[in-house]
C-alpha positions as CSV (number, residue, x, y, z in Angstrom):
1,M,24.8,-12.6,2.4
2,V,22.8,-15.9,2.5
3,S,22.0,-17.5,-0.9
4,F,19.4,-20.3,-1.6
5,T,16.9,-21.6,-4.2
6,A,13.3,-22.5,-3.3
7,R,11.8,-25.8,-4.2
8,R,8.5,-25.0,-5.9
9,S,5.5,-27.1,-6.8
10,E,3.8,-26.7,-10.1
11,P,1.5,-23.6,-10.1
12,E,-2.1,-24.6,-9.7
13,L,-5.3,-22.7,-10.0
14,V,-7.4,-22.1,-6.8
15,A,-11.0,-21.5,-7.5
16,P,-13.6,-20.2,-4.9
17,A,-14.6,-22.9,-2.6
18,R,-18.3,-22.6,-3.3
19,P,-20.3,-21.4,-6.4
20,T,-20.1,-17.6,-7.0
21,P,-22.1,-15.2,-9.2
22,R,-21.2,-15.1,-12.9
23,E,-21.3,-11.5,-13.9
24,T,-19.4,-8.6,-15.2
25,K,-18.2,-5.9,-12.8
26,L,-17.0,-2.4,-14.0
27,L,-13.9,-1.1,-12.3
28,S,-13.9,2.5,-10.9
29,D,-12.1,5.3,-13.0
30,L,-9.5,5.2,-10.2
31,D,-9.0,1.5,-10.5
32,D,-8.8,1.8,-14.3
33,Q,-6.0,4.3,-14.9
34,W,-3.0,3.6,-16.9
35,T,-0.5,3.8,-13.9
36,L,-2.2,0.9,-12.1
37,R,-2.2,-1.7,-14.9
38,F,0.4,-3.8,-13.3
39,Y,0.9,-6.4,-10.6
40,E,2.0,-5.1,-7.2
41,S,4.5,-7.3,-5.3
42,V,4.2,-7.9,-1.5
43,V,6.2,-10.2,0.8
44,G,5.5,-11.0,4.4
45,F,7.7,-13.0,6.8
46,F,6.1,-15.0,9.5
47,R,7.8,-16.5,12.7
48,S,6.4,-19.9,13.8
49,P,4.7,-20.1,17.1
50,P,6.2,-22.1,20.0
51,P,5.5,-25.9,19.9
52,G,2.0,-26.7,20.7
53,K,0.6,-23.2,20.0
54,E,-0.4,-23.9,16.4
55,N,-4.0,-22.9,15.4
56,R,-6.5,-25.5,14.6
57,A,-6.3,-25.0,10.8
58,G,-2.6,-25.4,11.0
59,A,-1.5,-22.0,9.7
60,G,0.7,-21.4,12.6
61,G,3.5,-23.5,11.6
62,G,4.6,-27.0,10.6
63,N,4.6,-28.6,7.1
64,N,0.8,-28.0,6.7
65,V,0.9,-24.2,6.4
66,A,0.8,-24.0,2.6
67,K,-2.1,-26.5,2.4
68,A,-4.1,-24.7,5.1
69,L,-3.5,-21.4,3.3
70,K,-4.6,-22.8,0.0
71,A,-7.9,-24.0,1.5
72,A,-8.2,-20.5,3.2
73,L,-7.6,-18.8,0.0
74,A,-10.5,-20.8,-1.7
75,G,-12.7,-19.7,1.2
76,A,-11.8,-16.0,0.9
77,L,-12.3,-16.2,-2.8
78,T,-16.0,-17.1,-2.2
79,H,-16.5,-13.6,-0.8
80,Y,-13.8,-11.8,-3.0
81,Y,-15.0,-13.6,-6.2
82,P,-14.0,-10.9,-8.7
83,I,-10.3,-11.7,-7.8
84,A,-10.9,-15.2,-9.2
85,G,-12.1,-13.6,-12.5
86,R,-10.2,-12.0,-15.4
87,L,-9.9,-8.5,-16.7
88,R,-11.5,-7.9,-20.1
89,K,-11.4,-4.8,-22.4
90,L,-14.8,-3.4,-23.2
91,P,-15.7,-2.5,-26.8
92,G,-15.1,1.1,-28.0
93,G,-12.3,2.2,-25.7
94,N,-9.6,1.4,-23.2
95,K,-12.0,0.7,-20.2
96,L,-11.5,-2.6,-18.4
97,A,-14.1,-4.6,-16.5
98,V,-13.9,-7.9,-14.5
99,D,-15.5,-11.0,-16.0
100,C,-16.4,-13.0,-12.9
101,T,-15.5,-16.4,-14.3
102,A,-14.4,-18.2,-11.1
103,E,-11.4,-19.4,-13.1
104,G,-9.3,-19.0,-10.0
105,V,-5.9,-17.5,-8.8
106,V,-2.4,-19.1,-9.2
107,F,-1.0,-20.7,-6.0
108,V,2.4,-22.2,-5.6
109,E,3.7,-24.3,-2.7
110,A,7.5,-23.9,-1.9
111,A,10.2,-24.8,0.6
112,A,13.6,-23.3,1.2
113,D,16.4,-24.6,3.3
114,V,17.0,-21.4,5.1
115,R,16.0,-20.1,8.6
116,L,14.4,-16.7,9.2
117,E,17.3,-15.6,11.4
118,E,19.6,-16.3,8.4
119,L,17.8,-13.8,6.4
120,G,18.8,-10.9,8.8
121,E,18.4,-9.9,12.4
122,P,16.5,-7.6,12.3
123,L,15.0,-8.6,9.0
124,L,15.4,-5.6,6.8
125,P,15.2,-4.8,3.1
126,P,16.7,-5.5,0.7
127,Y,15.6,-9.0,1.5
128,P,18.0,-11.7,0.4
129,C,16.9,-13.8,-2.6
130,V,13.5,-12.1,-2.5
131,E,12.6,-13.5,-6.0
132,E,12.7,-17.1,-4.5
133,F,9.6,-16.1,-2.4
134,L,7.6,-14.8,-5.4
135,G,5.9,-16.9,-8.2
136,D,6.2,-16.0,-11.9
137,A,3.5,-13.6,-13.2
138,G,4.9,-13.2,-16.5
139,D,4.9,-9.7,-17.9
140,P,3.9,-7.6,-14.9
141,R,2.5,-4.9,-17.2
142,D,0.1,-7.3,-19.0
143,V,-3.1,-7.5,-16.8
144,V,-5.8,-8.5,-19.3
145,G,-7.0,-12.1,-19.5
146,K,-4.6,-13.4,-16.7
147,P,-5.1,-14.5,-13.2
148,L,-5.3,-11.5,-11.0
149,L,-3.3,-13.0,-8.0
150,Y,-0.2,-15.1,-8.0
151,M,0.5,-16.4,-4.5
152,Q,3.4,-18.4,-3.2
153,V,3.7,-19.8,0.4
154,T,7.3,-20.8,1.2
155,Q,8.0,-22.9,4.2
156,L,11.3,-22.4,5.9
157,K,13.6,-24.8,7.8
158,C,12.7,-23.1,11.3
159,G,9.0,-23.5,10.9
160,G,8.4,-20.0,9.8
161,F,7.1,-19.2,6.4
162,V,6.9,-16.4,3.8
163,I,3.9,-15.3,1.8
164,G,4.9,-13.6,-1.6
165,L,2.3,-12.4,-3.9
166,H,1.8,-10.4,-7.2
167,M,-1.8,-8.8,-7.2
168,C,-3.2,-6.8,-10.0
169,H,-3.3,-3.2,-8.7
170,C,-6.5,-2.3,-10.8
171,I,-8.4,-4.7,-8.4
172,A,-7.2,-3.4,-5.0
173,D,-5.0,-0.8,-3.5
174,G,-2.6,-1.5,-0.6
175,F,-5.4,-1.4,2.0
176,G,-7.6,-3.6,-0.2
177,I,-4.8,-6.2,-0.6
178,L,-4.2,-6.2,3.2
179,Q,-8.1,-6.6,3.8
180,F,-8.0,-9.6,1.5
181,I,-5.0,-11.3,3.1
182,K,-6.7,-10.7,6.6
183,S,-9.7,-12.6,5.2
184,I,-7.5,-15.5,4.3
185,A,-6.0,-15.4,7.8
186,D,-9.6,-15.5,9.2
187,F,-10.5,-18.7,7.2
188,A,-7.1,-20.1,8.2
189,C,-8.1,-19.7,11.7
190,G,-11.4,-21.4,11.3
191,E,-13.7,-18.6,10.7
192,L,-16.8,-19.2,8.5
193,V,-16.8,-15.6,7.1
194,P,-14.3,-12.9,6.9
195,T,-14.1,-10.4,9.9
196,T,-14.6,-7.6,7.3
197,L,-17.1,-8.4,4.5
198,P,-15.9,-7.0,1.1
199,V,-17.8,-4.3,-0.6
200,W,-17.4,-3.7,-4.4
201,K,-19.3,-0.4,-5.1
202,R,-16.9,0.9,-7.6
203,D,-19.4,3.5,-8.9
204,V,-18.5,6.0,-6.2
205,Y,-15.4,6.8,-8.2
206,T,-17.0,7.2,-11.5
207,A,-16.3,10.2,-13.8
208,R,-19.2,12.7,-14.1
209,I,-21.0,13.5,-17.3
210,P,-19.7,16.0,-18.5
211,P,-16.5,15.8,-16.8
212,S,-15.1,18.9,-15.1
213,M,-11.3,19.5,-14.1
214,D,-11.9,22.9,-12.3
215,H,-10.4,21.6,-9.1
216,I,-7.4,19.4,-10.1
217,Y,-4.2,19.9,-8.3
218,P,-2.3,23.0,-10.1
219,A,0.8,21.1,-10.5
220,Y,-1.0,18.7,-13.0
221,K,-1.9,21.4,-15.3
222,P,1.3,21.8,-17.3
223,F,1.1,18.0,-18.3
224,L,-2.5,18.4,-19.4
225,C,-1.5,21.4,-21.6
226,G,1.4,19.5,-23.1
227,L,3.8,21.8,-21.4
228,D,7.0,21.1,-19.5
229,R,7.8,17.7,-21.2
230,T,11.3,18.4,-22.1
231,G,12.4,14.8,-22.4
232,D,15.6,15.5,-20.7
233,D,14.9,13.9,-17.3
234,V,17.5,11.3,-16.6
235,M,14.8,9.3,-14.5
236,L,12.8,8.8,-17.7
237,S,15.7,8.2,-20.1
238,T,17.4,5.6,-17.9
239,Q,15.9,2.1,-17.8
240,P,15.1,0.9,-14.1
241,E,17.2,-2.2,-14.6
242,N,20.1,0.2,-15.0
243,M,19.6,2.0,-11.8
244,V,20.7,1.2,-8.3
245,V,18.5,0.9,-5.2
246,Q,19.5,1.9,-1.8
247,Y,17.3,1.8,1.5
248,F,17.7,4.7,3.8
249,F,16.9,4.0,7.6
250,F,15.3,6.7,9.9
251,G,15.2,5.6,13.5
252,P,14.3,8.0,16.4
253,R,17.8,9.6,16.4
254,E,17.7,10.4,12.7
255,I,14.1,11.9,13.0
256,E,15.1,14.1,15.9
257,T,18.0,15.4,13.8
258,L,15.8,16.2,10.9
259,R,13.4,17.9,13.1
260,S,16.1,20.1,14.5
261,H,16.3,21.8,11.0
262,I,12.6,23.1,11.6
263,Q,11.8,26.0,13.9
264,G,8.6,26.5,15.7
265,Q,5.5,24.5,16.2
266,L,6.0,22.8,12.8
267,S,9.0,20.9,14.3
268,K,6.5,19.0,16.5
269,S,3.6,18.7,14.3
270,A,5.1,17.5,11.1
271,T,4.7,13.8,10.7
272,T,7.5,11.5,10.0
273,F,6.3,10.9,6.5
274,E,6.2,14.6,5.7
275,L,9.5,15.2,7.3
276,I,11.4,12.5,5.5
277,T,9.7,13.1,2.1
278,A,10.6,16.8,2.2
279,V,14.2,16.1,2.8
280,M,14.6,13.3,0.4
281,W,12.9,15.3,-2.4
282,R,15.4,18.0,-1.8
283,C,18.4,15.8,-1.7
284,R,17.2,13.8,-4.7
285,T,16.6,16.9,-6.8
286,L,20.2,18.1,-6.2
287,A,21.6,14.7,-7.0
288,L,19.8,14.6,-10.3
289,G,21.3,18.1,-11.3
290,Y,18.1,19.7,-12.6
291,G,18.5,23.3,-13.7
292,S,18.0,25.9,-11.0
293,C,14.8,27.5,-12.8
294,Q,13.3,24.1,-13.7
295,K,10.2,23.1,-11.9
296,V,10.3,19.8,-9.9
297,R,7.4,18.0,-8.2
298,V,6.7,15.5,-5.5
299,M,3.6,13.3,-5.7
300,F,2.5,11.3,-2.7
301,T,-0.5,8.9,-2.1
302,L,-3.4,10.2,0.1
303,N,-5.9,7.6,1.3
304,S,-9.5,8.8,0.9
305,R,-11.0,6.2,3.3
306,G,-12.8,8.2,5.9
307,R,-13.2,11.2,3.8
308,S,-16.4,12.5,2.1
309,I,-16.8,11.5,-1.6
310,N,-19.7,12.3,-3.9
311,S,-22.9,13.3,-2.1
312,D,-20.9,13.6,1.1
313,T,-21.0,9.8,1.4
314,P,-18.1,8.1,3.1
315,L,-16.5,5.0,1.6
316,P,-18.3,2.0,3.0
317,R,-16.4,-0.3,5.3
318,G,-15.0,-3.3,3.4
319,Y,-14.3,-1.3,0.2
320,Y,-11.1,-2.9,-1.4
321,G,-10.7,-1.0,-4.5
322,N,-8.2,1.8,-5.1
323,A,-9.2,4.8,-3.0
324,H,-6.0,6.8,-3.0
325,F,-5.4,10.2,-4.6
326,S,-2.1,11.7,-5.4
327,P,-1.5,15.3,-4.4
328,M,1.3,16.8,-6.3
329,V,3.5,19.7,-5.1
330,E,5.4,21.9,-7.5
331,A,8.4,24.2,-6.9
332,T,11.5,25.5,-8.8
333,V,14.8,24.0,-8.0
334,D,16.0,27.2,-6.4
335,E,12.8,27.3,-4.3
336,L,13.1,23.7,-3.1
337,T,16.9,23.9,-2.3
338,G,17.1,27.6,-1.2
339,K,14.0,28.0,1.1
340,P,13.8,26.6,4.7
341,L,12.5,23.1,5.1
342,A,9.4,24.5,6.8
343,H,8.4,26.1,3.5
344,I,8.4,22.7,1.6
345,L,6.4,21.1,4.6
346,E,3.8,23.9,4.3
347,L,3.5,23.3,0.5
348,M,2.8,19.6,1.1
349,R,0.3,20.3,3.9
350,K,-1.5,22.7,1.7
351,A,-1.8,20.1,-1.0
352,K,-3.5,17.7,1.5
353,L,-5.9,20.3,2.7
354,D,-6.9,21.1,-0.8
355,T,-8.0,17.5,-1.3
356,T,-11.6,18.4,-1.0
357,M,-14.6,16.6,-2.4
358,D,-14.5,18.9,-5.5
359,C,-10.8,18.0,-5.9
360,M,-11.5,14.3,-5.8
361,E,-14.4,14.4,-8.2
362,S,-12.1,16.5,-10.6
363,M,-9.3,14.0,-10.2
364,V,-11.6,11.0,-11.0
365,D,-12.8,13.0,-14.1
366,L,-9.2,13.4,-15.1
367,M,-8.3,9.8,-14.7
368,A,-11.2,8.7,-16.9
369,L,-10.2,11.3,-19.7
370,W,-6.4,10.3,-19.3
371,R,-7.2,6.6,-20.0
372,E,-8.3,7.4,-23.5
373,Q,-4.8,8.9,-24.2
374,P,-1.5,7.1,-24.4
375,P,0.2,7.1,-21.1
376,F,3.2,9.5,-20.8
377,G,6.0,10.0,-18.3
378,M,5.9,13.1,-16.2
379,D,9.1,15.0,-16.1
380,R,10.9,15.6,-12.8
381,V,8.4,14.0,-10.5
382,Y,9.2,12.2,-7.3
383,E,6.6,9.7,-6.3
384,V,6.4,8.5,-2.6
385,S,4.0,6.0,-1.0
386,D,3.5,5.5,2.7
387,T,3.2,1.7,3.4
388,K,4.2,1.7,7.0
389,W,0.8,0.4,8.1
390,I,1.5,-2.9,6.3
391,G,4.3,-4.4,8.5
392,G,3.8,-3.1,11.8
393,G,1.5,-3.0,14.8
394,N,0.4,-6.7,14.4
395,A,-1.6,-5.5,11.4
396,L,-1.6,-9.0,10.1
397,R,-1.3,-12.3,11.9
398,L,-2.0,-15.9,10.7
399,G,-3.1,-17.8,13.8
400,K,-0.3,-17.7,16.3
401,A,2.3,-16.9,13.6
402,E,3.9,-13.6,14.1
403,L,4.5,-11.2,11.2
404,I,8.0,-9.9,11.7
405,A,8.5,-8.0,8.4
406,A,6.6,-7.1,5.3
407,G,6.9,-4.8,2.3
408,T,7.2,-4.0,-1.3
409,P,10.4,-5.6,-2.5
410,L,12.6,-4.7,-5.6
411,A,11.1,-7.5,-7.7
412,G,8.3,-7.9,-10.3
413,D,7.4,-4.6,-12.0
414,L,10.6,-2.4,-11.7
415,V,9.0,0.6,-13.3
416,S,6.6,0.9,-10.2
417,K,9.8,0.8,-8.0
418,L,10.7,4.3,-9.1
419,I,8.3,5.1,-6.4
420,S,9.9,5.5,-2.8
421,Y,8.0,3.2,-0.3
422,H,8.1,4.1,3.2
423,T,8.2,0.8,5.3
424,R,8.2,0.3,9.1
425,C,10.9,-1.8,10.6
426,K,13.0,-2.3,13.8
427,N,16.4,-1.0,13.9
428,E,19.5,-2.9,15.5
429,D,18.3,-1.4,18.9
430,G,14.7,-2.8,18.5
431,E,13.3,0.7,18.0
432,D,10.6,1.5,15.6
433,S,12.1,3.1,12.5
434,T,11.2,3.8,9.0
435,V,13.2,2.4,5.9
436,V,12.6,4.2,2.6
437,S,13.6,2.8,-0.8
438,L,15.1,4.9,-3.6
439,L,16.0,3.9,-7.1
440,L,18.4,6.4,-9.0
441,P,21.2,6.1,-11.7
442,K,24.4,5.3,-9.9
443,P,26.2,8.7,-10.2
444,A,23.1,10.3,-8.8
445,M,23.0,7.9,-5.9
446,E,26.4,8.7,-4.9
447,R,25.6,12.4,-4.9
448,Y,22.3,11.8,-3.0
449,T,24.1,9.9,-0.2
450,K,26.4,12.8,0.3
451,E,23.6,15.3,0.4
452,M,21.7,13.2,2.8
453,S,24.6,12.8,5.2
454,V,24.7,16.5,5.6
455,W,21.0,16.5,7.0
456,L,21.8,13.8,9.4
457,R,25.0,14.9,10.9
């Protein structure tokens, strides 16, 4: 495994390139939930273009890439000016708002004596020395009064480069972060305005008065009533730094093997995400040794973009706030491990279908009420997030530079890494594949690996 140390410049604040409004902007009640008060970490690896193919702003390669991206960042912040502000707590409660001060975001220029091919071919997680590609955001759970973005651009020996960032999750979800990075790419390529203009409009996810929770997912109700919190979940009693992470790869052959365990039409219609999640939930539950009659849950992110919200209004194009809901499915251990895989897939699909407008409004109300109580851990819950759209299909290009890998690394806030992230990659045969992270106590990881091998025989 390659080892290196990045040479970093002193961190500097990058402010918007032009004057921006001085105002206070409220977060939505989806933005401002306890579970999102942390900095999300993302890395993207870019291969340099052939000689003579660099774009006019210099973001395609060479030693000027960091300077070009810093200028592009300032241009993007002119439109995304709340990101250059600071979070403040409003009087009389726990609600946060953005003070649009134009103080700026943190930017670090770095260089590393390593080539992209030395990081792995194909480049797959866990990325070697990934901390060297990320700046220091301090305590990742302390988001008030700090810069909302920490960005590092690292130039490699081969001409390629790496963008690493910590961004406050209260300001943007994964789609929003990608939209912001694309706007930086627009400016780096010489555009005068972003291809997609940002829209704030956080009031679309504001709790109703009075709130109503008539339509929340049934699996949430035991937690709201104070039930089923036994405190005996090893996943909550073990600190993340004392766990081990492994990455599990699912190429075309592995997916075909998993599908062979399902009969009928569902074997064709189940998505790769549903299929992998159902199997991993089952194997993880057995590995953790929960009691046969205990209830276990899987919670997965569901993007609401394109769906109707209050007043049957779809989210506007350019919305970069948090717009994901988290359906939760519940089953006993006996049900999860004893019934056919198709049964679990049907439970997950039903939870998706139940995410109606009434359900979304009730969940927004719940998040607002939950914020005024201390956060608590949810026993025996497996959280999963599908981020395959980040790193594939040329979703992000910087001039002629080619994005070859991207994802959420095991760095920064480790508590958030209890979530399993699905990331797109290429396997050794160059086939489109999915890699999924998993963080478990070491004995449980050994049992999990054995359980999964049975499904993949």
